N, C-alpha and C positions, 0 to 999 in steps of 0.2 A: 464612505468608501465601502464597497463590497469586497470582504475579503472571504475568498473559499478556504483556505487553509486553516486550520483546526488549532495551532499552536498559535499564531498570530491573532486569530480570531478572540481566542481567551485572554488576550491581552488588556488591561485597562487603557482607554484612551490616552493617559499623560505617557503613560510605559510606550504604545505604539506609536505617538508623535515623535518619541525619541531615538527609535528604531527605521523609523518612515525614511529619512535622509539615506541610509546608509542600503536600501532595498533597491535590488535593479529587476525590471520585469524581463525575463528570457522566455524564448521557445523551446520546449523539449523536443528536439524532434527524434523522431523512431530510430533506434542504434546509436545515439548518443551516450558518450562512457561521461558520466557524472565524478565517478570515483574510480580509481585503478588501485591493483595491487601494485603493492610497495613504492605508490606514489603519496606525495604530501597531499591533504585538504588545502584547497586553495578558496573554496566557498562553500557556505552551506545553502542547499534549496530549502525552501518553505513552498512545496509543492499545491499549485493551485488546480491543476486536471492532468488527467495522465495517470498512467502504471509507472513506477519505477522498478525494475527487479536487482533486489540485490542479493547476490550469490558468492556462495567460497566457488575459487575457482583454482584450477590444478591442470596439469600435461595433460588428463584423458579426460577433460571438460570442465564442467559448472555442474554444479547443484545449487537450486535456488533457496534459498531460507528465508525469505520476507520479499511481500511487497510493497509498495510505499505507496501512499495517495494523497488524496489531499489532507489526510490525518496528520498527516508526519513529515517529516524532514531527511534529507539526505547531506552525508555528509558531518554528522555529530560522534563521528569516529574522534572527531578531533576535541569531543569532551575527554577521551581515554589520555591526550596528550601525544596524539599522533595519528599516522596512517594505520590501518591495520593491512598486513603483507599479505594474507589470501583474500581478501575482500574487493567486489567489483560492484558498481550500480551502474545499470543500462538502464535506458528509455524504453518502456516495453513496448506500451502504447501512447501515441504522441500527447503533448497536452503544453500546460505551461507554467511556471514557475515564480518566485520571487526568491530572489541571490542574495546575499549577504559576504562581503569577504570576511575571511576567518579573522584576521586582526578587529574589524571592526566587529565582527561576531564577540569576540573575547571582550572587546570593551563595554557592550551593552550589556553581556553575560553578567560582568563584573560588577556591575553599577545599578542592573536591576533585578532584586531579588524575586519581582513577579515573573520577569522573563527566565531568570535561571530555575523557578522552580518548577514552569510550563516545560522546558527543554527536560530535565530532569524525569519530571511526571512521563514525560514520551519517550526518553531513553529506557525507562521503564517497562512500557508497553513493549518497546522493540525486540528487548531481550528477552521477555518472556515469548512474542511470537518467533524468535529465531530457535528458541528454547524448546517451544511445544512444534515444531516446523520439524525439527531434526529428531526428535521424542519418534513423532507420528512416521516418519519414514523407516523406523525400524520397528516400531510396534503394530502399524492398521495395516488394513488390507488396501488393494489398488481401489475399488470402488469407493473406500471410505475417503482417501487421499484426494481423487481426484475431485470429489464432493466437494470436499474442504475449500479445496483451490478455487473450485468454480462459484461457491456459495462468497468467501472472501474476495476476490476479485469482480464478482456483480455489484457488493456493496461500493465499492471504490468507485466504480464507474453507475452507482446510482442506476444498476439496472440496464444500463445499454450494453449493447453486443461488442463482446470480446472479438476483436477482428483478429484473432491467431491462427496460424494455421494448425492443425489439430494435432501435428508431430511436435509442437512445441511444448504439450503437457507433457508427452513423455521423455523428452531433453531436459523439459524444469524438475520433473519429480524422479526422473531416474527412473521410469519404467519403460519396458518392451511397448513399441508404438502398436503391434497389431494388437495387444491386452487393451489399451488404453482406447483405440477406437471401438472394439466392443461394446466395452462398458459406455461409451459416448451413445452409442447405438442403442443401447438397454436404455439407458438415461432418456432419450427421444420416445422412444417406445412406451414409455411410461409416463410421457406429459410433463416431466422436467425442464427438459432444455428443448431448443431449435436448432439443431445442426444445419451449420451451410458449410459449403465447399472451404472457404476460409473464416469463418467465423461461426459461434456460438453462442448464444442468449437464452439466458436460463429463465425461464418461464414461472416456475414453482417452486419461489425461494424456499418457503417456509418446506416444504416435502422435500427439497433436494436436502435442507439440512439434515432430516432424517436420515438420509441415506451416509451423511457424514460421520465423523468419529468427534467424540468429546471436544476435540482440539479446537476444531472452528467455534465454538460458544466459550473456550478459553480463550482465545484469542480475540475476539470480539468484545468479551469483558473485560479484556485489559485495556484495551483503547476507549472502551464505553466509561470506564472508572478515570479514565485522562481527562474525560473530558467534562464529568458528570457534577466538576464544583463551578463552573464557567457562571457568570452572570450576564449574559447578552443584552439585556435591558443598559444595564449601566456601563457596559463595556460600548456601547453604539456601534460594534463592527457584529457582522452575521456571517456564523458558520452553520449551516442544517442540511447536508446532503444526504438524503431519506434513507441510505443504506446504514449511517451512523446513527439514526435519531429512532432509536429501539430500545425495547429494556432489555438491559445484561441476561436475566436470568430468562426469559420469553421471546427471540427475536418476531417482529411483528410481519406480517407478510407485505413489500414492500407496492407500493401504489403501481398503478400499470405506467409503463414508462415509453417513448417513443423507440426507434427503433435506429438512430442514431448511431452511426460506427466509425471508427478510425479504422487505417489500413497497414499492416505490418506484412511487409512483402517476404521478409526471411526468418528463419530462425534466429533468433538472436545469440 
């Protein structure tokens, strides 16, 4: 069985067999809410493809604090004992996931040390992602933050085009739209990205990271460490998206990808 999610792919066969009966494959449609503020967590979603935006929301709007793809899961706030009152998870780019009800999730979590260890490692990586994003928002310049976001999202999608309207970046990062547009134009002139009307594709991942702040490497390293102890041969499960198959200290330039895109009609 081909498993694309990093957490599930890291499980030994016996552990995965124990959780498999509880997993349900679901389609992640754009703008689908997987987790809402002040709402109990009913499912944990192990993302197989696409991108989920994890946000802090308020009456004034939202700020994105992390993006979740096949490296992780949505709904692990249940590990903290319940919902988080200001958190929202919205499907940004459509894909698929394997989900499990929270009751079954807790049963497997209690009975399987391997599953528990994998979840806790991921929770640590996500916490670093959120904390570094917050630090980045108050300490780093617009171009650095934008380059950071583009690199991380491109990794999640294995280099496929990000089918997002340009004003999404300004909304998610809390930046002025004209300034973001000008930064994207400069990146394109430097050969780092290809900018289209409703999508952006990273062309030179290595050079774009040079424009980003150190936060990009710190976040990438956090997830790399999560996956570094796995034995794919013994588990029999496969998880190897190109964007995450890299050295933590010196990310390699991704191989050329196809230009497959997904669509997003509105800012989420």
